[in-house]
N, C-alpha and C positions, 0 to 999 in steps of 0.2 A: 712628356712625363722624363723623357732624358735629360731635359735643361735643368739643370740645379737652381735656377732663377724660379722656376715654378713653385716649386716649395716655398722658398722665400717669398713669394708674390702672396700664396694662401696665406703664411703667417702674419704676413703685413698687413693683409685683409682684414685678418682674425681681431687685430686691435681696434678696428673699426667696426666689429659685430658688436659691441654692447652699445647700444642708443636707444633712444626713447622715439624715434622716428614714427610719425602716423600721418595717414594721408587726411587731406582738409575733412572735415566733416566727420570724421570717423574717430574713435577712441581706442587705447590700447590699455591693456591689462597684462602685467607681467604675472603669470601664477605657475602654481605647481601641483602635481598630485599627492596624495597622503604618503606617498611612496618617495617623493621629492624629486621624480621629473619635471623639468622646467620647461613651460610652453608660454607661447604668446597669443593674445586673442585680440581679434581688431572686431570691432561691431561700428555699427553705423549709430551715429548720434539721433537719437529721439526715436528710436525703431524699437519694436517689439520682440522678442525672441519667438521664432516661428518652426523650430526644429531642424531647420537645414543649417548643412555644415560642410564645410570644405577644410580638409585636414592636408597641410603642405609640409614636405620634408624637402629641407634645402641641401644643395650641394656644395661641394668643396673639398673632395676624396677625404672626407671625415677629419679634417683638418682646419679648414675655414667653418668661421661660427654663422650665425644667421645675420647676415646682413642687409642693410635698410631697404635696398632694392627691390627685394623678394615682397616686403609690404605693400609696395606700389601695385601689385595685382589686385589689391582688397578692392578698389570702387567697382572694376570690370567686374571681379569673380561676385562682388555683392548684386550686382545690377542684373548681370545674365542668369544667375541662380533663381533671381526672385529675391531677395533678402537674405540670404546666408551668411552667418557668422564665419570668419576665417581663422584657423588655429595653425600656428607654426611650432613646429616642436624643435626645441633648443637644446638638441641632445649635446652629450659630454664630447670631447674631442681627442683624437689621437694627437700625438701616441701615447699621451699620459692612460688614456682609455680606449682597450682594444675590443674588438669582438670577442663575446657577443654584447658587451655593453650597450651599444645604440640600438642591436635589434630589440632588446630587453625593454630599454625605455619607451621605443614605439609600442611594445606590444602593452606595457605599462599605461601609456597615454591611452591608447584605444580601450582598454577593459574601465580605464577612469571615465572616459565619455560614453560607454554605455551604460555602465552599472550605477555611478556614481551622477553624472551630468544627465543622464536621461535622454541621449541622442538614440535614434535608432538606426542602424547599418543603412536601410533603404532610404536614408536621407543623408547619406554622407558619400561624397566623391572624395578621394584620396589622389595626391599628385605628387610629384618630385622632378628633381632635376639632378642627372648626373649621380653621385653618391646617393643622393635623395630618392631619385627613382630607384636604385638599387636597395636601398631601404624599404622603399616600398611595395616591392616586388616581395622581397623578404618577408615581410610582416604577411602581406596577403597570403602567403605559401604557410607559416605558420598557421595563420588563424584557418585555414583550410584543413590542415594536417590535422589539427585538435578539434574538428570538427565545430567551427565557431562561424559564423556568419561574416561576410566580406563586404566593404563598402560595395555601394550600388552601382560604381563605376570607378574609373581610375585613368589617368594620363600620366606617360612619362617622356621627360625632355632629355634626349641624349644621355639615355640608359647607359650607365657603368655597369654591364653585366657579367663581364668574361676577366676574372682577375689571373686567370692563368696566361691570359696574354695570346692563345693560340688561333684567336680569330683571323681570316685571309686580310682582313681590312688592317688589321695592325701591321701587316706588312707593305701592301699595297696603296695605303695611304699616310705611311711613315713619312714619306718626303713631300706630302700635302698639307698635313695637319701642322698648322702655325703654333699650336697650343702645347701639343703633346708629344709631337715629333720634331723633325729637323728638316726644314724647308729644302728642298732640291735633293736631298740626302737619302740612301739606303740603311735600311734596317739589316745590320750584321749579326753575327753570332755572339759577337762582343756586345753590341750596343743591347742585343735583346738580352743577354744576362744581367747587364747594369741595368736595365729596365725594370727586368723580374724582381730585382733586391733594391730597387730603389725607395727614397722615404716614402713615396706615395703609397706606397702598401702598408705603411707603420702601423696602419688598424688591426692589420693580421696577426702579427708575430709568426707563429708556426703552424697556423691553422692550414687545413685542407683547403687549397685555393677551388678546388673541382665541387666542394660543398655546395649543393643547390640553395642554401640559403646564403651563401656567399658569393657564388657566380650562379645566378638565376638562368643563363644560357643552358644549363644543364639541368634544369627543373621540369616538370609535366606541368601544365596549366590547367588541367581539367579543374571546372566549377568555378571558373573565373570571371567577373564581372565584364560588359563591354570595356573597352579600353580606345585611347588614342596615343599615338607615340609620333614625337618630330626628333628627326637627325639631320645632320648635314651630310652632305656626299662626300666630304673631304676629311671626315672626323675618322682616327684610328679604331674609334667605337662603333662604326657604322655598322658593321655586322652582329654586333651586339644587339642590337634593336630588331635587324633583320632576322634573323634566328629565333629571338622570342617572339616576333610578330607572325612567322611562318606556322610554329608550334601552335600559337592561338588560332590561327585559321584553320590547320588542320582538325583542329578539335569544335570548330565552327562557331568560335566564340565571336560575335561583333567585334571587328577591331579594324581602325583605321590607321594608316602611316604616311607621315608627309615626311620626302625625301626632297630636302632644296639644294639644288644643286651649289655646288662651290662654297656650301656653309661650314663654318665652324663650330666647335663644342658649345653647348646651349646657347645659340645662336637667337632661340626662341626667347629666350629671358630678356632680348635685348627689345622686345614687345614692336615698338614703331619705329625705330632706328634705320630699319631699311626694310625694302618690299618684302623680302623673303621671311625676315621676323615677324612681319605684321601678318604673313599669310597663315604661317603656323601658328602663332597666337590667337588669330581669329576661329581656328577649327577648334582649340580647345575651348573656347568661349564658347564657341558653337554646341559641343559636345556637354558643356555644364548647362546651357540652357534646355538644351532637348530632355536633359534628364530632372532636372531640378524644377525648373522654370514654373510647371503647373502643379507642383507637388504641393 
């Protein structure tokens, strides 16, 4: 986050976000809700709708858009779920659009899926990485607080859960995190201040960063569904995951957490690029299979 090149990389990636990539044997449709929330649906060719759905929120600090490589999840998600459709929310981006725009879009899409498209919460698994995992948790908190049904399960990859930057791993992993920190360096008071005011938080403006809908580490998770988390041991965001997982365990909510040694932010998204990625990705696929396969 301290590295100014990170924002430039995210913005550069965003230029590649609008594309029509679709895995072989599947079809892609770009749609929107009656309220205008955009999303992309991937379905298997020559398959019938069975009511199963995996809803995914992509990462990118709310700056980068829906990139093609997320859609590569579709064949595995389809296979392990027993034929689920996969829908990706294509939320509006910061800094032009700020909180709670993305959260409202997530809620709008959820309501559309349930009330217009006819999906049942007990047939939906929710997933996300980084800011997308932040959004997934925030949406479930809103649904629960509004006495609405949550998805049957959820998984979070390297969740960005604390916008205050107050976790211990922000400090002790600053010199290990190749993406957000500075290798071999220490987090000084000056760098912490720069970090707090960096463009990576442009989606927040002057919002209270301790708001649980913004920083889920400060939330309570009663009535949450079973969950899976993956995170790298070298991430500055490591404690975001560990704090949330511990809260879920205290409430006796079924949860698994896979911490891979030496791994970087959202390494799981790399899928088969390295053994650690494959291990964490397989854990998510197993989670999907156990919940949806026999429905």
